[in-house]
N, C-alpha and C positions, 0 to 999 in steps of 0.2 A: 104326370105331365114331364117329359123331359128336355130339361135344356141342356144346348149340344154347345159346347163351348167352340173356340176358335180352334182351340190346337187339333181336334177331328175336322172342322169344317176344312181344313189350310191342305189335310191328306183326301178330303174327297174332292176338292175342285181341282187339286194336283194329278189325281188317277194315281195316286201310291197306292200300289197295293201292299194296304197293312189290314190288319184286324179290325183298327176303327175305323176303316175308311167301307170296308164291305158289312160290315154290322150295320153302320150308317145309311148304308142302300139300302137292307135289310128292312130298317124301322122307316127309311122312308117308303118303299114299294110296300108295307104290310100299313104304311097308312098310319102309322103311331100318331097319339098328339106329342110332336115335338116344340119347342120354344128358340126363344134369342133374348138377347139385353139389345139397348141400343150401343152400349160398348163392344161386342161381339162383333157386330154388323159395321163398326169402326174400325174396326181392326183386321176385318176381310177384306172391306175394299180398300185400305190403305195401302195395301198389297198388292195392289193388282194394276197394272201398270198400263194398259191399254183403255183406252177411253169408254170404248164401244162396250166390252168385256164390263169393266165397270159398273156402267149401264144397266146390263140386263145382268149380271149380279146384285146389282139394288132390287131391280122389282121383280126378282126372287127370293132374296129376303127377306124386302117387308111383306112379303104373302103371312109370314110367319107367326102365329103372334109373339109380342113383346111385353118381355117385363123389364122395367127402370124402377130406380133408387127412390121410394116413398119418400124420403125427405131426410132429412139431417141422422135420421135414427139410422137410417141405413149405411150413412158414412160412419158410424157411432160403434156402431154393429161392428163395420169389418175391421175398426181398429181392434176389437174387442177380439176378433177371430186370429189376430195376427200375434195378438199379446197369447193365447191360449196358444197358440203353437211356439212360439217364443220358449214361453214358461216350461213346454214338454222338451226343450230342445229342437225342433224343428222351424227350418228359416223358411218363410217364405219369399220365394222371389222379389216377387209382383203383385204391387199392391190394388193391380185391379180385380189381381184372384179375388182375392177380399172380398172387395166392392159386389163383385158377381157372385159369391160364394154366399155372401151375406142377401143379395138379394133371393138367391133359390132358396134359403132356408126363410127367409118373411112369408116368399109364395109357397113352402113346401113343396119346391121342386125338386125333382132328381138329375143330377148334375153325369152329362158323356163328356170326359173327357183323354185328354193325353197328356195331363200334364200333374208334376208332383207335387208341386205346388196342392193341389185339390186332394190328395193323399192326406199330404199333412194335416190340410183342415178337413179333413175326415176323419180322422185317427184324433185328433184333437177336443173337434170342436160339433161331431157330432152332424158335418154334410151328408146327406142321403148323396151319392154316386152308382152309377150304373154297372155294375159289374160287365166286363169283359166275353163275351161268348165268343166261342172258334166258331168262323162262320168258312 
């Protein structure tokens, strides 16, 4: 199961001509198993100004399987991921990326992203990430 991060969804929704957008389009077209977190839904929707567009996007996004924190252990693991990165000299800029990574690790998900925070977590703590394919 591939967890698609906000960083990829934004390019996709804005129609930017990037490798990440093209690859997500291909994953959707080939009916790959994609999922999302509640936090990612929040991040996407908060950036949409138009009410109708926001409602349409909400209806689209809630159709994907959703993974959320299982409890306090998810947040503790997120802190541990941050600490592991820090000990290796890697700076994770956003706490929420550690929480998303902890959710992915707990559920054996592969993260598809365009965010260096996830690269740092993958290098330091074994997060599985989807390699970028040229499309």
